[in-house]
mmCIF file of the C-alpha atoms, coordinates in Angstrom:
data_MODEL
# 
_entry.id   MODEL 
# 
loop_
_atom_site.group_PDB 
_atom_site.id 
_atom_site.type_symbol 
_atom_site.label_atom_id 
_atom_site.label_alt_id 
_atom_site.label_comp_id 
_atom_site.label_asym_id 
_atom_site.label_entity_id 
_atom_site.label_seq_id 
_atom_site.pdbx_PDB_ins_code 
_atom_site.Cartn_x 
_atom_site.Cartn_y 
_atom_site.Cartn_z 
_atom_site.occupancy 
_atom_site.B_iso_or_equiv 
_atom_site.pdbx_formal_charge 
_atom_site.auth_seq_id 
_atom_site.auth_comp_id 
_atom_site.auth_asym_id 
_atom_site.auth_atom_id 
_atom_site.pdbx_PDB_model_num 
ATOM 1   C CA . UNK A 1 1   ? -17.796 -39.555 8.576  1.00 0.00 ? 1   UNK A CA 1 
ATOM 2   C CA . UNK A 1 2   ? -14.305 -38.243 7.617  1.00 0.00 ? 2   UNK A CA 1 
ATOM 3   C CA . UNK A 1 3   ? -13.513 -34.594 6.863  1.00 0.00 ? 3   UNK A CA 1 
ATOM 4   C CA . UNK A 1 4   ? -13.832 -34.627 3.353  1.00 0.00 ? 4   UNK A CA 1 
ATOM 5   C CA . UNK A 1 5   ? -17.315 -35.075 3.989  1.00 0.00 ? 5   UNK A CA 1 
ATOM 6   C CA . UNK A 1 6   ? -17.939 -31.894 5.640  1.00 0.00 ? 6   UNK A CA 1 
ATOM 7   C CA . UNK A 1 7   ? -17.323 -29.686 2.588  1.00 0.00 ? 7   UNK A CA 1 
ATOM 8   C CA . UNK A 1 8   ? -20.625 -30.525 1.558  1.00 0.00 ? 8   UNK A CA 1 
ATOM 9   C CA . UNK A 1 9   ? -22.346 -29.571 5.196  1.00 0.00 ? 9   UNK A CA 1 
ATOM 10  C CA . UNK A 1 10  ? -24.989 -27.346 4.755  1.00 0.00 ? 10  UNK A CA 1 
ATOM 11  C CA . UNK A 1 11  ? -25.727 -24.611 7.655  1.00 0.00 ? 11  UNK A CA 1 
ATOM 12  C CA . UNK A 1 12  ? -26.672 -21.419 8.918  1.00 0.00 ? 12  UNK A CA 1 
ATOM 13  C CA . UNK A 1 13  ? -24.633 -19.416 10.940 1.00 0.00 ? 13  UNK A CA 1 
ATOM 14  C CA . UNK A 1 14  ? -26.804 -16.483 12.751 1.00 0.00 ? 14  UNK A CA 1 
ATOM 15  C CA . UNK A 1 15  ? -24.198 -13.831 14.187 1.00 0.00 ? 15  UNK A CA 1 
ATOM 16  C CA . UNK A 1 16  ? -25.347 -10.677 16.828 1.00 0.00 ? 16  UNK A CA 1 
ATOM 17  C CA . UNK A 1 17  ? -23.699 -7.528  15.460 1.00 0.00 ? 17  UNK A CA 1 
ATOM 18  C CA . UNK A 1 18  ? -19.766 -6.927  16.787 1.00 0.00 ? 18  UNK A CA 1 
ATOM 19  C CA . UNK A 1 19  ? -19.105 -5.507  20.566 1.00 0.00 ? 19  UNK A CA 1 
ATOM 20  C CA . UNK A 1 20  ? -15.895 -4.260  22.099 1.00 0.00 ? 20  UNK A CA 1 
ATOM 21  C CA . UNK A 1 21  ? -14.743 -6.317  25.204 1.00 0.00 ? 21  UNK A CA 1 
ATOM 22  C CA . UNK A 1 22  ? -12.867 -3.864  27.374 1.00 0.00 ? 22  UNK A CA 1 
ATOM 23  C CA . UNK A 1 23  ? -10.635 -4.778  30.489 1.00 0.00 ? 23  UNK A CA 1 
ATOM 24  C CA . UNK A 1 24  ? -12.294 -5.250  33.774 1.00 0.00 ? 24  UNK A CA 1 
ATOM 25  C CA . UNK A 1 25  ? -9.468  -3.034  35.666 1.00 0.00 ? 25  UNK A CA 1 
ATOM 26  C CA . UNK A 1 26  ? -7.444  -0.039  34.805 1.00 0.00 ? 26  UNK A CA 1 
ATOM 27  C CA . UNK A 1 27  ? -4.351  -0.903  32.519 1.00 0.00 ? 27  UNK A CA 1 
ATOM 28  C CA . UNK A 1 28  ? -1.153  1.576   31.585 1.00 0.00 ? 28  UNK A CA 1 
ATOM 29  C CA . UNK A 1 29  ? -1.602  3.992   28.494 1.00 0.00 ? 29  UNK A CA 1 
ATOM 30  C CA . UNK A 1 30  ? 1.047   3.441   26.741 1.00 0.00 ? 30  UNK A CA 1 
ATOM 31  C CA . UNK A 1 31  ? 3.178   3.157   23.662 1.00 0.00 ? 31  UNK A CA 1 
ATOM 32  C CA . UNK A 1 32  ? 5.159   -0.303  22.935 1.00 0.00 ? 32  UNK A CA 1 
ATOM 33  C CA . UNK A 1 33  ? 7.167   -0.391  20.001 1.00 0.00 ? 33  UNK A CA 1 
ATOM 34  C CA . UNK A 1 34  ? 6.955   -4.015  18.248 1.00 0.00 ? 34  UNK A CA 1 
ATOM 35  C CA . UNK A 1 35  ? 9.584   -5.886  17.616 1.00 0.00 ? 35  UNK A CA 1 
ATOM 36  C CA . UNK A 1 36  ? 12.035  -5.780  14.225 1.00 0.00 ? 36  UNK A CA 1 
ATOM 37  C CA . UNK A 1 37  ? 11.385  -9.537  13.691 1.00 0.00 ? 37  UNK A CA 1 
ATOM 38  C CA . UNK A 1 38  ? 7.449   -8.571  14.056 1.00 0.00 ? 38  UNK A CA 1 
ATOM 39  C CA . UNK A 1 39  ? 7.519   -5.512  12.334 1.00 0.00 ? 39  UNK A CA 1 
ATOM 40  C CA . UNK A 1 40  ? 8.073   -6.997  8.508  1.00 0.00 ? 40  UNK A CA 1 
ATOM 41  C CA . UNK A 1 41  ? 5.782   -5.793  5.961  1.00 0.00 ? 41  UNK A CA 1 
ATOM 42  C CA . UNK A 1 42  ? 5.162   -9.709  5.218  1.00 0.00 ? 42  UNK A CA 1 
ATOM 43  C CA . UNK A 1 43  ? 3.205   -10.156 8.171  1.00 0.00 ? 43  UNK A CA 1 
ATOM 44  C CA . UNK A 1 44  ? 1.157   -7.078  8.532  1.00 0.00 ? 44  UNK A CA 1 
ATOM 45  C CA . UNK A 1 45  ? -1.815  -9.296  7.874  1.00 0.00 ? 45  UNK A CA 1 
ATOM 46  C CA . UNK A 1 46  ? -4.683  -11.084 10.264 1.00 0.00 ? 46  UNK A CA 1 
ATOM 47  C CA . UNK A 1 47  ? -4.118  -15.265 10.634 1.00 0.00 ? 47  UNK A CA 1 
ATOM 48  C CA . UNK A 1 48  ? -7.396  -16.795 11.304 1.00 0.00 ? 48  UNK A CA 1 
ATOM 49  C CA . UNK A 1 49  ? -7.761  -19.332 13.484 1.00 0.00 ? 49  UNK A CA 1 
ATOM 50  C CA . UNK A 1 50  ? -10.674 -21.493 14.966 1.00 0.00 ? 50  UNK A CA 1 
ATOM 51  C CA . UNK A 1 51  ? -10.778 -23.605 18.144 1.00 0.00 ? 51  UNK A CA 1 
ATOM 52  C CA . UNK A 1 52  ? -13.450 -25.551 18.870 1.00 0.00 ? 52  UNK A CA 1 
ATOM 53  C CA . UNK A 1 53  ? -14.742 -26.520 22.333 1.00 0.00 ? 53  UNK A CA 1 
ATOM 54  C CA . UNK A 1 54  ? -17.282 -29.517 23.780 1.00 0.00 ? 54  UNK A CA 1 
ATOM 55  C CA . UNK A 1 55  ? -19.971 -28.206 25.968 1.00 0.00 ? 55  UNK A CA 1 
ATOM 56  C CA . UNK A 1 56  ? -19.090 -29.736 29.437 1.00 0.00 ? 56  UNK A CA 1 
ATOM 57  C CA . UNK A 1 57  ? -21.425 -32.251 30.531 1.00 0.00 ? 57  UNK A CA 1 
ATOM 58  C CA . UNK A 1 58  ? -24.278 -31.118 32.871 1.00 0.00 ? 58  UNK A CA 1 
ATOM 59  C CA . UNK A 1 59  ? -23.593 -27.516 31.840 1.00 0.00 ? 59  UNK A CA 1 
ATOM 60  C CA . UNK A 1 60  ? -25.912 -27.422 28.776 1.00 0.00 ? 60  UNK A CA 1 
ATOM 61  C CA . UNK A 1 61  ? -28.289 -24.718 30.327 1.00 0.00 ? 61  UNK A CA 1 
ATOM 62  C CA . UNK A 1 62  ? -25.136 -22.141 31.329 1.00 0.00 ? 62  UNK A CA 1 
ATOM 63  C CA . UNK A 1 63  ? -24.725 -19.732 28.144 1.00 0.00 ? 63  UNK A CA 1 
ATOM 64  C CA . UNK A 1 64  ? -21.099 -19.466 27.008 1.00 0.00 ? 64  UNK A CA 1 
ATOM 65  C CA . UNK A 1 65  ? -21.153 -15.662 26.049 1.00 0.00 ? 65  UNK A CA 1 
ATOM 66  C CA . UNK A 1 66  ? -20.913 -14.216 29.431 1.00 0.00 ? 66  UNK A CA 1 
ATOM 67  C CA . UNK A 1 67  ? -18.785 -16.346 30.572 1.00 0.00 ? 67  UNK A CA 1 
ATOM 68  C CA . UNK A 1 68  ? -16.121 -15.909 27.888 1.00 0.00 ? 68  UNK A CA 1 
ATOM 69  C CA . UNK A 1 69  ? -16.614 -11.882 28.189 1.00 0.00 ? 69  UNK A CA 1 
ATOM 70  C CA . UNK A 1 70  ? -15.969 -12.242 31.419 1.00 0.00 ? 70  UNK A CA 1 
ATOM 71  C CA . UNK A 1 71  ? -12.846 -14.219 31.346 1.00 0.00 ? 71  UNK A CA 1 
ATOM 72  C CA . UNK A 1 72  ? -11.868 -12.461 28.103 1.00 0.00 ? 72  UNK A CA 1 
ATOM 73  C CA . UNK A 1 73  ? -12.001 -8.678  29.999 1.00 0.00 ? 73  UNK A CA 1 
ATOM 74  C CA . UNK A 1 74  ? -9.928  -10.391 33.048 1.00 0.00 ? 74  UNK A CA 1 
ATOM 75  C CA . UNK A 1 75  ? -7.068  -11.506 30.752 1.00 0.00 ? 75  UNK A CA 1 
ATOM 76  C CA . UNK A 1 76  ? -6.853  -8.171  29.159 1.00 0.00 ? 76  UNK A CA 1 
ATOM 77  C CA . UNK A 1 77  ? -6.227  -6.461  32.890 1.00 0.00 ? 77  UNK A CA 1 
ATOM 78  C CA . UNK A 1 78  ? -2.939  -8.414  32.568 1.00 0.00 ? 78  UNK A CA 1 
ATOM 79  C CA . UNK A 1 79  ? -2.358  -8.731  28.594 1.00 0.00 ? 79  UNK A CA 1 
ATOM 80  C CA . UNK A 1 80  ? -3.446  -5.158  28.121 1.00 0.00 ? 80  UNK A CA 1 
ATOM 81  C CA . UNK A 1 81  ? -1.532  -4.667  24.911 1.00 0.00 ? 81  UNK A CA 1 
ATOM 82  C CA . UNK A 1 82  ? -4.038  -6.891  23.421 1.00 0.00 ? 82  UNK A CA 1 
ATOM 83  C CA . UNK A 1 83  ? -6.835  -4.143  23.941 1.00 0.00 ? 83  UNK A CA 1 
ATOM 84  C CA . UNK A 1 84  ? -5.171  -1.141  22.114 1.00 0.00 ? 84  UNK A CA 1 
ATOM 85  C CA . UNK A 1 85  ? -4.523  -0.437  18.366 1.00 0.00 ? 85  UNK A CA 1 
ATOM 86  C CA . UNK A 1 86  ? -1.454  -0.945  16.026 1.00 0.00 ? 86  UNK A CA 1 
ATOM 87  C CA . UNK A 1 87  ? -0.406  2.295   15.256 1.00 0.00 ? 87  UNK A CA 1 
ATOM 88  C CA . UNK A 1 88  ? 2.490   3.221   12.478 1.00 0.00 ? 88  UNK A CA 1 
ATOM 89  C CA . UNK A 1 89  ? 4.854   5.576   13.350 1.00 0.00 ? 89  UNK A CA 1 
ATOM 90  C CA . UNK A 1 90  ? 8.018   7.575   11.746 1.00 0.00 ? 90  UNK A CA 1 
ATOM 91  C CA . UNK A 1 91  ? 9.443   4.940   8.929  1.00 0.00 ? 91  UNK A CA 1 
ATOM 92  C CA . UNK A 1 92  ? 6.412   2.847   9.048  1.00 0.00 ? 92  UNK A CA 1 
ATOM 93  C CA . UNK A 1 93  ? 7.544   1.307   12.075 1.00 0.00 ? 93  UNK A CA 1 
ATOM 94  C CA . UNK A 1 94  ? 4.629   -0.462  14.164 1.00 0.00 ? 94  UNK A CA 1 
ATOM 95  C CA . UNK A 1 95  ? 3.755   0.199   17.697 1.00 0.00 ? 95  UNK A CA 1 
ATOM 96  C CA . UNK A 1 96  ? 1.141   -1.222  20.083 1.00 0.00 ? 96  UNK A CA 1 
ATOM 97  C CA . UNK A 1 97  ? -1.053  1.981   21.511 1.00 0.00 ? 97  UNK A CA 1 
ATOM 98  C CA . UNK A 1 98  ? -2.241  0.837   24.557 1.00 0.00 ? 98  UNK A CA 1 
ATOM 99  C CA . UNK A 1 99  ? -5.828  2.707   24.447 1.00 0.00 ? 99  UNK A CA 1 
ATOM 100 C CA . UNK A 1 100 ? -7.419  -0.460  26.290 1.00 0.00 ? 100 UNK A CA 1 
ATOM 101 C CA . UNK A 1 101 ? -10.434 0.193   23.531 1.00 0.00 ? 101 UNK A CA 1 
ATOM 102 C CA . UNK A 1 102 ? -11.066 -3.563  23.651 1.00 0.00 ? 102 UNK A CA 1 
ATOM 103 C CA . UNK A 1 103 ? -10.942 -6.637  21.518 1.00 0.00 ? 103 UNK A CA 1 
ATOM 104 C CA . UNK A 1 104 ? -13.735 -7.561  19.190 1.00 0.00 ? 104 UNK A CA 1 
ATOM 105 C CA . UNK A 1 105 ? -16.268 -10.161 19.961 1.00 0.00 ? 105 UNK A CA 1 
ATOM 106 C CA . UNK A 1 106 ? -19.083 -11.437 17.593 1.00 0.00 ? 106 UNK A CA 1 
ATOM 107 C CA . UNK A 1 107 ? -21.834 -13.759 19.502 1.00 0.00 ? 107 UNK A CA 1 
ATOM 108 C CA . UNK A 1 108 ? -23.094 -16.256 16.756 1.00 0.00 ? 108 UNK A CA 1 
ATOM 109 C CA . UNK A 1 109 ? -24.768 -19.450 16.827 1.00 0.00 ? 109 UNK A CA 1 
ATOM 110 C CA . UNK A 1 110 ? -24.802 -22.656 14.044 1.00 0.00 ? 110 UNK A CA 1 
ATOM 111 C CA . UNK A 1 111 ? -27.012 -24.659 13.105 1.00 0.00 ? 111 UNK A CA 1 
ATOM 112 C CA . UNK A 1 112 ? -24.405 -27.927 13.238 1.00 0.00 ? 112 UNK A CA 1 
ATOM 113 C CA . UNK A 1 113 ? -23.116 -29.764 15.648 1.00 0.00 ? 113 UNK A CA 1 
ATOM 114 C CA . UNK A 1 114 ? -19.467 -30.765 15.759 1.00 0.00 ? 114 UNK A CA 1 
ATOM 115 C CA . UNK A 1 115 ? -19.740 -34.331 15.327 1.00 0.00 ? 115 UNK A CA 1 
ATOM 116 C CA . UNK A 1 116 ? -21.233 -33.796 11.784 1.00 0.00 ? 116 UNK A CA 1 
ATOM 117 C CA . UNK A 1 117 ? -17.774 -32.142 10.640 1.00 0.00 ? 117 UNK A CA 1 
ATOM 118 C CA . UNK A 1 118 ? -16.075 -35.571 11.312 1.00 0.00 ? 118 UNK A CA 1 
ATOM 119 C CA . UNK A 1 119 ? -14.105 -36.956 13.829 1.00 0.00 ? 119 UNK A CA 1 
ATOM 120 C CA . UNK A 1 120 ? -10.761 -35.503 12.739 1.00 0.00 ? 120 UNK A CA 1 
ATOM 121 C CA . UNK A 1 121 ? -11.260 -31.400 13.704 1.00 0.00 ? 121 UNK A CA 1 
ATOM 122 C CA . UNK A 1 122 ? -7.797  -30.760 12.199 1.00 0.00 ? 122 UNK A CA 1 
ATOM 123 C CA . UNK A 1 123 ? -6.369  -27.671 10.017 1.00 0.00 ? 123 UNK A CA 1 
ATOM 124 C CA . UNK A 1 124 ? -7.086  -26.988 6.979  1.00 0.00 ? 124 UNK A CA 1 
ATOM 125 C CA . UNK A 1 125 ? -10.767 -27.037 8.122  1.00 0.00 ? 125 UNK A CA 1 
ATOM 126 C CA . UNK A 1 126 ? -13.234 -26.886 5.038  1.00 0.00 ? 126 UNK A CA 1 
ATOM 127 C CA . UNK A 1 127 ? -15.462 -24.341 6.475  1.00 0.00 ? 127 UNK A CA 1 
ATOM 128 C CA . UNK A 1 128 ? -13.720 -21.797 8.454  1.00 0.00 ? 128 UNK A CA 1 
ATOM 129 C CA . UNK A 1 129 ? -14.854 -18.925 6.264  1.00 0.00 ? 129 UNK A CA 1 
ATOM 130 C CA . UNK A 1 130 ? -18.737 -19.525 7.167  1.00 0.00 ? 130 UNK A CA 1 
ATOM 131 C CA . UNK A 1 131 ? -18.410 -20.170 10.314 1.00 0.00 ? 131 UNK A CA 1 
ATOM 132 C CA . UNK A 1 132 ? -15.989 -16.863 10.933 1.00 0.00 ? 132 UNK A CA 1 
ATOM 133 C CA . UNK A 1 133 ? -16.944 -13.533 10.625 1.00 0.00 ? 133 UNK A CA 1 
ATOM 134 C CA . UNK A 1 134 ? -14.518 -10.874 9.389  1.00 0.00 ? 134 UNK A CA 1 
ATOM 135 C CA . UNK A 1 135 ? -16.256 -7.682  10.556 1.00 0.00 ? 135 UNK A CA 1 
ATOM 136 C CA . UNK A 1 136 ? -15.995 -4.765  7.863  1.00 0.00 ? 136 UNK A CA 1 
ATOM 137 C CA . UNK A 1 137 ? -12.745 -2.706  8.024  1.00 0.00 ? 137 UNK A CA 1 
ATOM 138 C CA . UNK A 1 138 ? -11.784 -4.578  11.144 1.00 0.00 ? 138 UNK A CA 1 
ATOM 139 C CA . UNK A 1 139 ? -8.734  -6.134  9.626  1.00 0.00 ? 139 UNK A CA 1 
ATOM 140 C CA . UNK A 1 140 ? -7.554  -2.590  8.388  1.00 0.00 ? 140 UNK A CA 1 
ATOM 141 C CA . UNK A 1 141 ? -3.721  -2.462  9.858  1.00 0.00 ? 141 UNK A CA 1 
ATOM 142 C CA . UNK A 1 142 ? -3.231  -0.502  11.546 1.00 0.00 ? 142 UNK A CA 1 
ATOM 143 C CA . UNK A 1 143 ? -5.728  1.319   13.556 1.00 0.00 ? 143 UNK A CA 1 
ATOM 144 C CA . UNK A 1 144 ? -8.003  -2.466  13.884 1.00 0.00 ? 144 UNK A CA 1 
ATOM 145 C CA . UNK A 1 145 ? -8.569  -3.729  16.628 1.00 0.00 ? 145 UNK A CA 1 
ATOM 146 C CA . UNK A 1 146 ? -5.727  -6.750  17.335 1.00 0.00 ? 146 UNK A CA 1 
ATOM 147 C CA . UNK A 1 147 ? -7.663  -9.723  18.723 1.00 0.00 ? 147 UNK A CA 1 
ATOM 148 C CA . UNK A 1 148 ? -11.206 -10.764 17.683 1.00 0.00 ? 148 UNK A CA 1 
ATOM 149 C CA . UNK A 1 149 ? -13.188 -13.516 19.077 1.00 0.00 ? 149 UNK A CA 1 
ATOM 150 C CA . UNK A 1 150 ? -16.561 -15.332 18.410 1.00 0.00 ? 150 UNK A CA 1 
ATOM 151 C CA . UNK A 1 151 ? -18.402 -17.756 20.045 1.00 0.00 ? 151 UNK A CA 1 
# 
């Protein structure tokens, strides 16, 4: 089955309420100015991306949600600016306010298997917007979480 057939695929996605995942340890509170290259008006938007991971053999009974949350919380210790928020300074200059507020996580399940999408799971993915959840207000730059992830 090719990717062209996946656009006709019907499935349901069940989502839990969004939560914030914070760093597993203490992080500095600081303001980091965004580089002039990254601070262009035309770049002030989120870019949705989707990545698929097949289940490990023999680990079908392991719930990936606590594993993902724990891994992200551990990573935020070292990559703490991702748990902050963009702020607009004087002259519309952007900066990352390292607040430690957390990244947005949505737990979701779909009643579809990866093999039903066909062999070649590559962009453009026709069901991207059905699978990914845009939490209302979470895409309003600045002041929104810098990273959203979903299981």
